[in-house]
NUDOSE-749733 format. One record per residue: x, y, z of N, C-alpha, C in turn. Coordinates in steps of 0.1 Angstrom, whole numbers, padded with zeros to 4 digits, always signed. Atoms other than C-alpha are relative to their C-alpha. Last residue first. Layout:
XYZXYZXYZ ...
END
This chain:
+0001-0001-0011-0136+0117+0108-0009-0006+0012 +0010+0007-0006-0124+0106+0076-0002+0003+0016 +0016+0003+0003-0106+0124+0052-0011-0004+0008 +0003-0012+0004-0074+0139+0062-0015-0001-0005 +0000-0008-0010-0065+0113+0091-0006+0015-0007 +0016+0004-0008-0074+0084+0069-0003+0017+0003 +0008-0013-0002-0046+0095+0046-0011-0001+0010 +0010-0004+0007-0036+0058+0036-0011+0013-0001 -0003+0005+0015-0004+0058+0047-0006+0006-0009 -0007-0011+0003-0016+0075+0081+0006+0001-0015 +0009-0011+0002-0041+0049+0085+0005+0013-0006 +0008+0004+0014-0015+0022+0079-0010+0014-0003 -0008+0000+0005+0009+0037+0105-0010-0001-0012 -0003-0016+0004-0016+0045+0129+0004+0003-0011 -0010-0001-0001-0030+0008+0126+0004+0012-0001 -0012+0002+0006-0066+0004+0120+0013+0006+0005 -0014-0010+0000-0088-0006+0143+0011-0001-0005 +0008-0003-0006-0117-0028+0136+0007+0018+0004 +0014-0008+0002-0112-0043+0109-0006+0009+0006 +0004-0004-0013-0077-0050+0110-0012+0007-0001 -0009+0001-0013-0065-0077+0092-0005+0006+0014 +0010+0015-0003-0096-0071+0064+0010-0004+0015 +0012-0005-0003-0080-0038+0060-0007-0006+0009 -0005-0004-0011-0042-0055+0056-0014+0005+0007 -0006+0013-0007-0055-0079+0029+0002+0008+0016 +0015+0008-0010-0073-0048+0015+0002-0012+0004 +0001-0011-0012-0036-0029+0010-0014-0006+0010 -0007-0001-0010-0021-0064-0004-0008+0009+0013 +0006+0011-0013-0049-0070-0025+0010-0002+0008 +0016-0005-0004-0041-0030-0040-0007-0012+0006 +0003-0008-0011-0005-0037-0040-0013+0003+0002 -0006+0009-0013-0008-0071-0059+0000+0009+0012 +0009+0009-0004-0030-0051-0084+0002-0004+0011 +0018-0011-0008-0011-0022-0089-0010-0004+0007 -0005-0003-0015+0022-0045-0096-0012+0005+0007 +0002+0014-0006+0003-0067-0126+0005+0009+0021 +0015+0001+0002-0003-0030-0139+0001-0014+0012 +0008-0010-0012+0034-0022-0131-0013-0004+0001 +0000+0003-0012+0046-0055-0146-0004+0013+0009 +0005+0013-0005+0028-0055-0179+0005-0002+0017 +0016-0002-0002+0035-0016-0187-0006-0012+0009 +0005+0006+0014+0075-0023-0182-0015+0004+0004 +0010-0010+0010+0089+0001-0157-0012-0005-0012 +0011-0008-0013+0104-0027-0130-0009+0012-0009 +0010-0004+0006+0118-0047-0161-0011+0009+0005 -0002+0000+0013+0145-0062-0143-0017+0000-0002 -0011-0011+0006+0146-0048-0106-0001-0003-0015 -0002+0007+0011+0113-0067-0087+0009+0014-0006 -0003-0008+0008+0104-0061-0053+0003-0008-0012 -0016+0004+0003+0083-0092-0039+0006+0018-0010 -0007+0000+0012+0045-0080-0035+0019+0001+0000 -0003-0012+0010+0041-0075+0004+0005-0012-0012 +0009-0006+0008+0027-0104+0022+0003+0008-0011 +0002+0005+0015+0056-0125+0026-0015+0004-0003 -0011-0009+0007+0064-0106+0061-0001-0001-0015 -0009+0005+0002+0034-0118+0081+0010+0007-0016 +0006+0005+0010+0018-0094+0101+0012-0007-0013 -0004+0014+0005+0036-0090+0133-0009-0009-0013 +0014+0013+0002+0015-0062+0139+0005-0011+0002 +0011-0002-0014+0047-0037+0156-0012-0008-0001 -0013+0001-0014+0081-0054+0137-0017+0003+0005 -0011+0014+0000+0062-0067+0105+0003+0003+0008 +0013+0006-0001+0035-0034+0103+0006-0015+0004 +0005-0003-0016+0069-0013+0106-0009-0008+0001 -0006+0004-0014+0085-0032+0075-0005+0003+0014 -0005+0020-0001+0055-0036+0058+0009+0003+0011 +0009+0006-0007+0050+0004+0057-0001-0014+0004 +0001-0010-0015+0086+0011+0048-0011-0004+0007 -0013+0009-0011+0081-0014+0021+0004+0006+0010 +0008+0015-0010+0048+0002+0011+0011-0008+0003 +0009-0005-0012+0069+0036+0010-0007-0014+0002 -0009-0004-0010+0096+0020-0014-0006+0004+0012 -0002+0017-0006+0069+0008-0039+0008-0001+0012 -0009+0010+0011+0061+0043-0045+0004-0014+0010 -0008+0008-0008+0027+0060-0033+0013-0010-0012 -0011+0004+0006+0003+0081-0041+0014-0002+0000 -0014-0004-0002-0030+0085-0026+0012+0001-0010 -0011+0009+0008-0066+0090-0043+0014+0005+0009 -0014-0006+0002-0096+0101-0025+0011-0009-0003 -0012+0005+0012-0130+0090-0019+0011+0009-0004 -0014-0010+0006-0155+0098+0006+0007-0009-0005 +0005-0010+0012-0193+0087+0010+0013+0001-0005 +0011-0008+0000-0186+0057+0033-0001+0004-0013 +0006+0003-0009-0146+0051+0026-0016+0004+0007 +0014+0000-0002-0134+0045-0004-0007-0003+0013 +0002+0003-0016-0094+0049-0013-0017+0003-0001 +0011-0005-0005-0082+0048-0050-0008-0005+0013 +0012+0013-0012-0043+0040-0049-0014+0010+0001 +0012-0008-0007-0021+0058-0074-0011-0009+0007 +0017+0005-0003+0010+0038-0073-0011+0012+0001 +0011+0000-0010+0043+0058-0084-0014-0006-0002 +0013-0002+0000+0070+0044-0104-0009+0002+0009 +0007+0005-0010+0109+0055-0101-0019+0000-0009 +0016-0006+0002+0128+0069-0130-0002-0010+0012 +0005+0015-0006+0170+0069-0118-0017+0007-0003 +0014-0003-0002+0188+0092-0142-0004-0009+0006 
END
């Protein structure tokens, strides 16, 4: 049985707030697309860790690192968010 961690991300845009849930592999897939399409720094995404990946302290640390990762991406694209990132954050469902 393989277990995996789902990270819950709270998004706020103007008066809209919503939650998205993603596994680390989803972040990795997003990152690969952004590296190839938008030439962002390939080292921006926190590294994948195998040992103790489900320990509470590691999950909390990675949650914070992934939040910083997303905030950094949004700062890099202040005017037009890349489609792949907008889709990842579910902007299409909440922001008109």
